[in-house]
N, C-alpha and C positions, 0 to 999 in steps of 0.2 A: 842518227836520231837521238835526241836528247832523251834522257831517263827522267821519270818523275822524281822530285825532290822529296826527301823525308824530312827536310828541315822544317821547323815550325814556321807559321806565317809571321810575317813581320808586323808588330803592333803599330799602330798609327801613332805619330807624335801628337802630344795633348792638343795641339791647336789645329790639327788636320780637321777638314770639314767631314761630316757625316758621310759614310760610304752607302752605297746601294743596299748592301746587306744590312747596314746598320738601320736604315730607314725601314727596311722589311722587319727587322727585329722588334723595333719600337711599335709598329702596328700590331705585330703579333702578340706582344705582351699586353697591349691595351685590349686586344680582342679576348685574350685568355682571362685576364684578370678583371676587366670591367665590361665585358661583352660589347666593346665599341666596334661595331661592324659597319664599315662605310659602304654606302649604297643600299638601295631598297630591296635588291634581289634576295641577298642572303639575310636580310632582317625580317623576312616573313611579312606579316600583314602590316607592320608599322613602316614608317618613312625611312627609318634607319638613321645612321650617323653620316656626318661629313667631318673630314680632318681638314681644317683650314690651313695649319702651318705646323711644320716640324723644325726645330732649329737646335743647333748644339748649343749646350751651356758651356761656355769656356771656363777653364779653371781659374782661380784667382791668381794674382801675381805672386802671392806667398806660396801657393801650391806649385806654380810653375817653377819658381826659383829654387824651391826645395827638390824638385824633380831633376832639374838641371845640375844640382850639386850632389846627385846619387840617392836622393830620397825616393819615397814611394811615387808610383805613377799616378796622376790624378784620375779619378774615376771619369769614365765617359758618360755623359748625361745628356738628355734632350729634353726641351720644352715643347709641349704640344698644346695647340689650341684646337678643340673639336666642338661640335655642337650636335645635340640631338634634335632632329628636325621634328619628331613627333611632340616632343615636350617643349620645343622652342627654347632650349636651354643651352647656354655655352659653358664650357668647361676648360679649365687650365690644368694641365698635368705635367709632372716631372718624372721622367723615366730614366732609371739607371740601367745603362747597358752593361756596365761592370758587374752589377749584382743580379741582373735580369729581373728587375721588379719595378712596380710603380712606387715612387716615393710620395708624390702629391697628386691628388685628384679632386679638385674642388670646383664647385658650381660658382660661376661669376654672375650674379643677378643683375638685370637691367642693362646688359650690354649685349651686342650682336658681333659674331666674329666677322672678319673680312669675307668678301664674296670669293668663292672659288672659281677657277676656270670652268669647272663642270656647269656651275650655275649660270655664268654668262652664256655658255653655249645653249643650255636648256631653255633659257629665257628668251634668246634669240629664236629658237625653234618655236616656242609657244606663241610669241607675238606674230611670227611669220605666217602661222596657220590659223590664227584666232579670227573667226568670222566678223567680229566687230572691228577689229583692226583693218581687215581686208576691205570692208565696207566703207570705213573712214577714209582710207587711202583712195578708193575708187571715187568717192564723192570729191576729192581733190584731183581727179584726172590722173591718178597713178594706178596703173594696173600690172606693171611689170615688177613683181616682188624681187627679181634678181637684182634690181637697181636700188632697192631699199636697204638701208642701214639702220639698225636699232642700237643705240649707244645707252646701255644701262649702268646706272650708278647707285650705290647705297645712299639712302638718306642718312644725314648726320642726325644725331638725337635733337639737337637743338633746333633743327628746321623741320623735323617731321611733324606732320599733323597729328595732333593729340590722339586721334583715333587710331593711329598706326604705330605708336611709339613701342607697343608691347610685341610687334610683329616683325618678321624679317622681310622688310620691303625694299623694293628697287623702283627707281624712277627712271624711265627710258624716254629719251629724245628720239625723234624719228627724222632721218635724212634720206635724200634721194640723189643719186648720182646722175650726172648728164649722160653718161654712157659707161659701158662695162670698163672697169679699170680707172675710172675718173675719181677725182677726189671725193671722198665719201662725205665730207664735212662742208662741201660747198654750198649746198641747198637744204636748208632746214624746212621740214614740213611743218608750216605754221599752224599752231592750235592743236596739235596731236602730241599729248604726252601720256604715256601709259604708265600705270602704277601696278606692280606686280608683287603678289605675295609669294616669295620664293619657296616657303616651305609647303605651299599648296600646289606647286606645280606638278 
């Protein structure tokens, strides 16, 4: 039976991707210092935050070259894109894992973060249960919701209707499969396009 090792953990190479523990640390620092709490449950009465992306910030070539020549280890840092659903506001943050603190946290006005996987799932659930959508499909002879596929995309700023440009809006095409497991894109439901305010779901 092997014995637990007392040796210190091996530090990642500067270009190694973020680990699971590092992702957790980034979100913990944001929660601690900026009260960024993803999800509505622990956000209380407000809609809360969503984190759209967390990416490692690679060290510069100069930092990496110095490290390989025996110099200091470059700091581990992450760039985070997150958004406050209640305020409909997007933020860009830089978190130092080496120092355990936020270096940058700035509001980026006039932009929307990319849609998250959670939003795609929730939008599908909303459309699938919405009485207006069900009725519109029924009027086209479609009653088996298991065959319906909703394909939601973000509006680009340039093509979004002016009345929607300050909101987090998705445009959803509707498709119906000929049978379970068939190509979901084979049959477009003509004339049915749903517009969803994702922050109001």
